[in-house]
ZAMARGU-4260 file (C-alpha; in steps of 0.2 Angstrom, whole numbers, plus 5000, padded with zeros to 4 digits):
<rodrens>
0) 5486/5565/5855 | 5503/5556/5852 | 5498/5542/5859 | 5483/5541/5848 | 5494/5542/5834
5) 5506/5531/5837 | 5488/5518/5839 | 5481/5523/5822 | 5498/5521/5812 | 5502/5506/5820
10) 5485/5495/5822 | 5474/5504/5811 | 5486/5509/5795 | 5479/5497/5781 | 5496/5499/5772
15) 5504/5490/5788 | 5494/5474/5788 | 5505/5468/5773 | 5526/5468/5775 | 5526/5473/5754
20) 5521/5493/5759 | 5534/5496/5770 | 5553/5495/5771 | 5551/5488/5789 | 5535/5479/5798
25) 5527/5480/5814 | 5510/5468/5818 | 5498/5476/5826 | 5497/5464/5841 | 5517/5471/5846
30) 5509/5487/5852 | 5499/5478/5863 | 5514/5464/5870 | 5525/5481/5877 | 5514/5480/5893
35) 5519/5461/5895 | 5539/5465/5890 | 5540/5477/5903 | 5529/5467/5917 | 5545/5452/5912
40) 5559/5464/5913 | 5555/5469/5930 | 5552/5452/5936 | 5567/5445/5928 | 5578/5459/5935
45) 5568/5453/5952 | 5572/5435/5950 | 5589/5440/5947 | 5595/5447/5962 | 5584/5435/5974
50) 5594/5421/5962 | 5614/5429/5969 | 5608/5432/5985 | 5601/5413/5986 | 5619/5409/5977
55) 5625/5421/5992 | 5616/5414/6006 | 5621/5395/6003 | 5639/5399/6000 | 5640/5409/6014
60) 5632/5395/6025 | 5641/5381/6020 | 5658/5386/6016 | 5659/5401/6030 | 5646/5396/6043
65) 5640/5412/6041 | 5622/5422/6038 | 5623/5434/6022 | 5618/5436/6005 | 5633/5443/5998
70) 5641/5433/5983 | 5655/5424/5987 | 5669/5412/5981 | 5675/5398/5992 | 5695/5402/5990
75) 5697/5406/6007 | 5687/5396/6016 | 5699/5383/6027 | 5685/5366/6028 | 5701/5355/6019
80) 5692/5336/6013 | 5675/5343/6019 | 5679/5352/6004 | 5674/5338/5993 | 5656/5332/6002
85) 5649/5350/6000 | 5648/5348/5981 | 5641/5331/5982 | 5627/5335/5993 | 5623/5350/5980
90) 5623/5338/5966 | 5612/5325/5975 | 5600/5337/5979 | 5600/5345/5960 | 5598/5326/5956
95) 5582/5325/5967 | 5575/5340/5957 | 5578/5334/5941 | 5569/5316/5944 | 5555/5322/5954
100) 5551/5339/5948 | 5557/5344/5928 | 5572/5339/5918 | 5575/5357/5910 | 5586/5359/5927
105) 5599/5349/5919 | 5615/5358/5911 | 5614/5375/5909 | 5598/5377/5900 | 5599/5386/5885
110) 5599/5369/5872 | 5581/5366/5881 | 5574/5384/5878 | 5582/5383/5860 | 5570/5365/5860
115) 5555/5375/5867 | 5558/5387/5854 | 5560/5378/5838 | 5550/5361/5841 | 5536/5366/5856
120) 5531/5380/5848 | 5542/5392/5863 | 5529/5382/5877 | 5539/5379/5896 | 5532/5374/5908
125) 5527/5388/5923 | 5537/5377/5937 | 5552/5376/5927 | 5552/5397/5931 | 5555/5391/5950
130) 5566/5376/5948 | 5579/5380/5938 | 5585/5395/5949 | 5582/5383/5963 | 5593/5371/5957
135) 5604/5382/5951 | 5607/5391/5967 | 5611/5374/5976 | 5623/5370/5962 | 5632/5384/5964
140) 5630/5390/5980 | 5639/5373/5986 | 5654/5377/5975 | 5649/5372/5957 | 5661/5381/5943
145) 5644/5388/5935 | 5639/5405/5929 | 5621/5412/5936 | 5616/5420/5920 | 5611/5404/5913
150) 5597/5399/5925 | 5591/5418/5926 | 5591/5417/5906 | 5580/5402/5906 | 5569/5408/5921
155) 5567/5424/5911 | 5563/5416/5896 | 5551/5405/5905 | 5542/5418/5913 | 5538/5427/5896
160) 5533/5408/5889 | 5522/5407/5904 | 5514/5427/5901 | 5511/5421/5883 | 5501/5407/5887
165) 5492/5413/5899 | 5484/5425/5885 | 5484/5411/5871 | 5498/5421/5861 | 5504/5414/5844
170) 5521/5403/5842 | 5530/5417/5835 | 5525/5430/5851 | 5527/5418/5864 | 5545/5418/5857
175) 5546/5434/5858 | 5541/5437/5874 | 5553/5420/5879 | 5567/5429/5870 | 5563/5446/5878
180) 5564/5438/5896 | 5581/5428/5892 | 5588/5445/5887 | 5581/5452/5902 | 5588/5439/5913
185) 5607/5442/5906 | 5606/5462/5909 | 5599/5459/5926 | 5616/5450/5931 | 5627/5458/5920
190) 5621/5476/5919 | 5625/5474/5898 | 5610/5478/5886 | 5618/5479/5870 | 5625/5462/5875
195) 5608/5455/5881 | 5599/5461/5865 | 5612/5452/5853 | 5615/5438/5865 | 5594/5435/5864
200) 5593/5438/5843 | 5610/5428/5840 | 5604/5413/5851 | 5589/5411/5853 | 5578/5421/5842
205) 5583/5418/5824 | 5579/5435/5815 | 5579/5451/5816 | 5562/5459/5814 | 5552/5474/5823
210) 5537/5462/5830 | 5554/5454/5841 | 5567/5466/5842 | 5554/5481/5849 | 5549/5469/5863
215) 5567/5463/5867 | 5573/5480/5869 | 5558/5486/5878 | 5562/5471/5891 | 5581/5474/5891
220) 5579/5493/5894 | 5567/5489/5910 | 5581/5476/5918 | 5595/5489/5915 | 5585/5503/5925
225) 5578/5492/5938 | 5597/5485/5940 | 5603/5502/5941 | 5592/5507/5954 | 5596/5492/5965
230) 5616/5493/5961 | 5615/5509/5968 | 5609/5504/5982 | 5621/5491/5982 | 5610/5475/5980
235) 5619/5471/5963 | 5637/5474/5958 | 5637/5492/5947 | 5640/5490/5930 | 5657/5488/5923
240) 5655/5471/5934 | 5674/5472/5928 | 5683/5489/5928 | 5700/5489/5921 | 5711/5505/5919
245) 5711/5510/5900 | 5722/5497/5890 | 5736/5503/5880 | 5737/5496/5860 | 5755/5498/5857
250) 5757/5500/5838 | 5751/5490/5821 | 5761/5471/5827 | 5745/5470/5842 | 5737/5465/5827
255) 5745/5451/5820 | 5747/5444/5838 | 5727/5444/5838 | 5726/5433/5823 | 5737/5421/5832
260) 5727/5424/5848 | 5711/5420/5839 | 5717/5403/5830 | 5724/5400/5848 | 5708/5402/5858
265) 5697/5394/5842 | 5704/5380/5843 | 5704/5378/5863 | 5685/5384/5861 | 5682/5368/5851
270) 5690/5358/5863 | 5680/5365/5876 | 5665/5361/5868 | 5671/5344/5862 | 5675/5340/5882
275) 5657/5346/5886 | 5651/5333/5875 | 5660/5319/5878 | 5656/5319/5896 | 5638/5319/5894
280) 5639/5305/5881 | 5651/5296/5895 | 5636/5299/5911 | 5624/5292/5897 | 5632/5277/5894
285) 5627/5274/5913 | 5611/5273/5907 | 5602/5260/5918 | 5616/5256/5929 | 5617/5270/5938
290) 5600/5283/5940 | 5603/5298/5933 | 5598/5304/5951 | 5617/5302/5957 | 5625/5310/5941
295) 5628/5327/5949 | 5634/5319/5963 | 5647/5309/5954 | 5650/5327/5946 | 5650/5334/5963
300) 5665/5322/5968 | 5676/5330/5954 | 5670/5346/5959 | 5672/5343/5976 | 5692/5335/5971
305) 5696/5351/5959 | 5692/5364/5972 | 5704/5355/5985 | 5718/5360/5974 | 5710/5375/5969
310) 5696/5385/5978 | 5698/5400/5966 | 5689/5386/5952 | 5675/5385/5963 | 5656/5397/5961
315) 5652/5408/5950 | 5670/5415/5950 | 5665/5434/5947 | 5679/5440/5958 | 5692/5428/5951
320) 5687/5435/5932 | 5690/5452/5939 | 5708/5446/5945 | 5714/5438/5930 | 5711/5453/5920
325) 5720/5463/5933 | 5734/5452/5931 | 5735/5446/5947 | 5741/5431/5945 | 5756/5421/5942
330) 5760/5409/5927 | 5760/5394/5938 | 5743/5400/5946 | 5735/5404/5929 | 5738/5386/5923
335) 5734/5377/5937 | 5716/5386/5937 | 5715/5384/5919 | 5717/5363/5921 | 5706/5363/5936
340) 5693/5375/5931 | 5690/5366/5912 | 5691/5348/5920 | 5677/5351/5934 | 5667/5365/5922
345) 5667/5350/5909 | 5664/5335/5920 | 5651/5345/5932 | 5642/5350/5916 | 5642/5333/5907
350) 5634/5325/5924 | 5619/5336/5921 | 5622/5346/5937 | 5611/5364/5935 | 5620/5381/5931
355) 5627/5395/5918 | 5641/5394/5905 | 5645/5412/5902 | 5654/5414/5918 | 5665/5397/5916
360) 5669/5402/5898 | 5675/5419/5902 | 5687/5414/5917 | 5693/5400/5904 | 5696/5410/5892
365) 5701/5426/5900 | 5715/5412/5908 | 5721/5405/5893 | 5722/5425/5887 | 5732/5428/5902
370) 5744/5413/5899 | 5746/5421/5881 | 5750/5436/5888 | 5767/5430/5897 | 5773/5424/5881
375) 5769/5439/5869 | 5781/5454/5869 | 5769/5468/5866 | 5753/5472/5872 | 5748/5470/5895
380) 5743/5454/5899 | 5726/5461/5904 | 5724/5467/5885 | 5727/5447/5882 | 5718/5441/5895
385) 5704/5450/5888 | 5707/5446/5871 | 5706/5428/5877 | 5688/5429/5884 | 5681/5433/5869
390) 5687/5423/5859 | 5686/5408/5868 | 5667/5412/5871 | 5665/5416/5853 | 5673/5398/5847
395) 5660/5390/5860 | 5645/5401/5855 | 5647/5409/5839 | 5637/5422/5846 | 5650/5432/5836
400) 5642/5451/5839 | 5639/5447/5857 | 5656/5439/5860 | 5664/5454/5851 | 5651/5471/5863
405) 5651/5459/5878 | 5668/5459/5884 | 5668/5478/5881 | 5651/5482/5891 | 5659/5470/5906
410) 5676/5480/5908 | 5673/5500/5898 | 5687/5495/5886 | 5680/5503/5870 | 5699/5506/5863
415) 5703/5489/5863 | 5688/5487/5852 | 5699/5484/5836 | 5710/5472/5845 | 5694/5461/5850
420) 5685/5461/5832 | 5700/5454/5825 | 5703/5441/5837 | 5683/5437/5839 | 5684/5436/5819
425) 5699/5423/5817 | 5693/5414/5832 | 5674/5413/5825 | 5681/5407/5807 | 5690/5393/5817
430) 5675/5389/5823 | 5662/5388/5811 | 5674/5379/5800 | 5680/5365/5811 | 5664/5362/5824
435) 5649/5357/5818 | 5637/5362/5833 | 5641/5374/5846 | 5639/5372/5865 | 5624/5378/5865
440) 5616/5366/5850 | 5629/5349/5854 | 5613/5342/5866 | 5601/5345/5855 | 5610/5338/5838
445) 5612/5321/5849 | 5595/5321/5849 | 5591/5321/5831 | 5586/5340/5829 | 5596/5344/5816
450) 5595/5362/5812 | 5601/5376/5803 | 5602/5394/5816 | 5610/5405/5801 | 5598/5422/5801
455) 5593/5429/5785 | 5579/5438/5775 | 5565/5429/5768 | 5565/5432/5750 | 5547/5429/5748
460) 5542/5446/5760 | 5549/5456/5746 | 5541/5449/5730 | 5524/5457/5727 | 5510/5445/5721
465) 5509/5456/5704 | 5527/5449/5697 | 5521/5430/5700 | 5504/5429/5692 | 5498/5427/5678
470) 5492/5444/5669 | 5483/5437/5655 | 5470/5429/5662 | 5454/5422/5650 | 5438/5423/5661
475) 5418/5419/5658 | 5404/5424/5665 | 5392/5417/5676 | 5375/5414/5664 | 5388/5406/5649
480) 5384/5391/5645 | 5396/5375/5646 | 5393/5371/5629 | 5398/5388/5622 | 5413/5388/5635
485) 5421/5371/5628 | 5419/5376/5609 | 5427/5393/5611 | 5442/5383/5622 | 5443/5369/5608
490) 5445/5384/5595 | 5456/5398/5603 | 5472/5389/5607 | 5475/5403/5622 | 5460/5393/5629
495) 5466/5378/5628 | 5483/5383/5636 | 5476/5391/5651 | 5469/5378/5664 | 5459/5388/5676
500) 5447/5401/5672 | 5439/5413/5685 | 5422/5416/5683 | 5411/5433/5684 | 5395/5439/5693
505) 5385/5452/5685 | 5394/5465/5694 | 5412/5460/5686 | 5419/5453/5705 | 5426/5436/5703
510) 5413/5423/5709 | 5423/5406/5708 | 5435/5398/5696 | 5432/5384/5683 | 5447/5371/5676
515) 5446/5367/5658 | 5446/5347/5664 | 5429/5353/5673 | 5422/5359/5657 | 5427/5344/5647
520) 5420/5333/5660 | 5402/5340/5662 | 5401/5345/5644 | 5398/5329/5638 | 5380/5327/5646
525) 5377/5345/5653 | 5379/5354/5636 | 5367/5370/5643 | 5370/5369/5661 | 5376/5387/5666
530) 5392/5386/5672 | 5387/5394/5688 | 5383/5376/5693 | 5399/5369/5690 | 5410/5382/5698
535) 5425/5381/5710 | 5417/5394/5725 | 5435/5390/5734 | 5450/5400/5732 | 5458/5417/5740
540) 5456/5436/5735 | 5472/5447/5737 | 5478/5464/5733 | 5492/5462/5718 | 5504/5471/5733
545) 5503/5456/5744 | 5520/5449/5746 | 5520/5431/5744 | 5524/5426/5760 | 5508/5435/5765
550) 5500/5424/5752 | 5507/5407/5757 | 5501/5414/5776 | 5482/5414/5770 | 5484/5397/5762
555) 5489/5390/5778 | 5476/5400/5788 | 5461/5398/5776 | 5462/5378/5769 | 5479/5373/5773
560) 5481/5366/5755 | 5482/5376/5738 | 5468/5384/5731 | 5467/5395/5718 | 5474/5415/5722
565) 5463/5430/5714 | 5475/5445/5712 | 5462/5461/5712 | 5467/5479/5712 | 5459/5491/5726
570) 5441/5492/5717 | 5439/5475/5717 | 5443/5472/5698 | 5453/5456/5691 | 5470/5459/5686
575) 5477/5441/5687 | 5476/5423/5692 | 5490/5414/5702 | 5490/5395/5704 | 5500/5383/5714
580) 5510/5379/5701 | 5515/5397/5699 | 5519/5401/5717 | 5529/5383/5721 | 5539/5389/5703
585) 5542/5408/5710 | 5550/5398/5727 | 5558/5388/5719 | 5570/5400/5708 | 5572/5409/5723
590) 5578/5393/5733 | 5590/5390/5719 | 5597/5411/5718 | 5601/5407/5739 | 5608/5391/5737
595) 5621/5393/5723 | 5638/5385/5726 | 5650/5398/5728 | 5664/5389/5725 | 5659/5388/5708
600) 5661/5406/5706 | 5680/5414/5703 | 5692/5418/5691 | 5694/5399/5689 | 5678/5391/5690
605) 5666/5386/5680 | 5652/5396/5682 | 5637/5386/5672 | 5619/5391/5673 | 5620/5401/5688
</rodrens>
């Protein structure tokens, strides 16, 4: 009975057809896509487990000569110079997969996913769902300093896109399922449901609407439930994956130092983004000289050399992040780790190998924060390591809400929330002021894709047609003669001012429209012609309560070009007329209101006409 009521409310309720009739709008298709979101959440979690096991299997086999799927780093291996050869081998294999499989396996994959969302209607090739985790497992398992979460996010997104393509869904529906899969993948790796949802919304979804939010939350919740079951059996790390003892916040002076750490880490995050971009450009210059197959192998040489000096910088590094957060490193060890990790990650990612950015950025940020913690007289080193993790992450990704919640879910340090908010907000400000694009979108900018990722409400969703339409409309009947209409137009100034006239049938309903220009043209030879013979029947009827955005959608569906809009009430009675010029005028006014220069607002500035 409850399901039947819900079905009626969501699917059959006519008031739900248009956003103007309710605060939140849920399309009919959302209900039927929920099962797809459940399936995506399940598959994404299974893929996450498979990827982590494959990484563990490769790492154990190559660095320790044993059979095990447990995630480990190469830090305890004793291979000496052989350490340099293993990442080279992994890079060569990734290069071959990229060359003969799919170029989407290169890098951390999020720019490619965003590209598919914005420019290719969320269509990701099915083979990416298999090749991306395979290439990443090889790259990370052979010592690559990358995280496993990026490939899983892309793989989960590919799964959502594939299901969307199988059922011939719209671009928006595919995008919702793609992001649902990506968020589920992140939840499956880290066990952070809020962060997974927020990351999908901030980085990939570009909207905050129930039509997408419901599917993302559903998929992430399913992933979390299955992950908890697998973690209980020892197959995945239990959440929080970086447990820490409760941190103490000693006085308000901590907040002042948090500002300083936010500024420092904000600029550090900018340098991190610039370094990756610089090395990507450097490798691009090799185009035509060295085959791109060998670029990841060249990056592997640098990774291997860095690992030769500090093995803790290699691999996924979850254990190393945990040790940094628990203050188990000396200042010298932190400086060495920070330098080597930054260099090998930047060069490795720039070379086009495969792997995620979240874990490396977290390790770099935590290391920098711990180094600053040795210099700050208040608070523990663990606190500043946690703050560093958050602030470098937000400077590089621009995902501010994710950067606030993510470290708390990873560590369980809810008491540190006020300090994290202050530091993250400061670092975010530094990033948006001094950095054009984040590490997630810089690659797309180089390809010529320049877009604004700011989320905002569509004002046209909240403006009903009756606000923009012409209510004082003069209409004619079908049986009126053209000559009689011409006389009335010439005698009445209001007729002359109105350029388009609705034409009514015998039942009082609109049958078409006619322009005064058409009447003047026809009247020269066909004075006795009935108006019915010259009317234009290409028009759209809408309800006065509909939103302007829905009207634009109807124009696109019905004709793709501007046609007159006839506005009726519920009985079909003519209430008004909306012409293309009026619609464009309303849109221009809204855009003008949204784009006021805030520099012109203030006690010492001229307000002009704003």
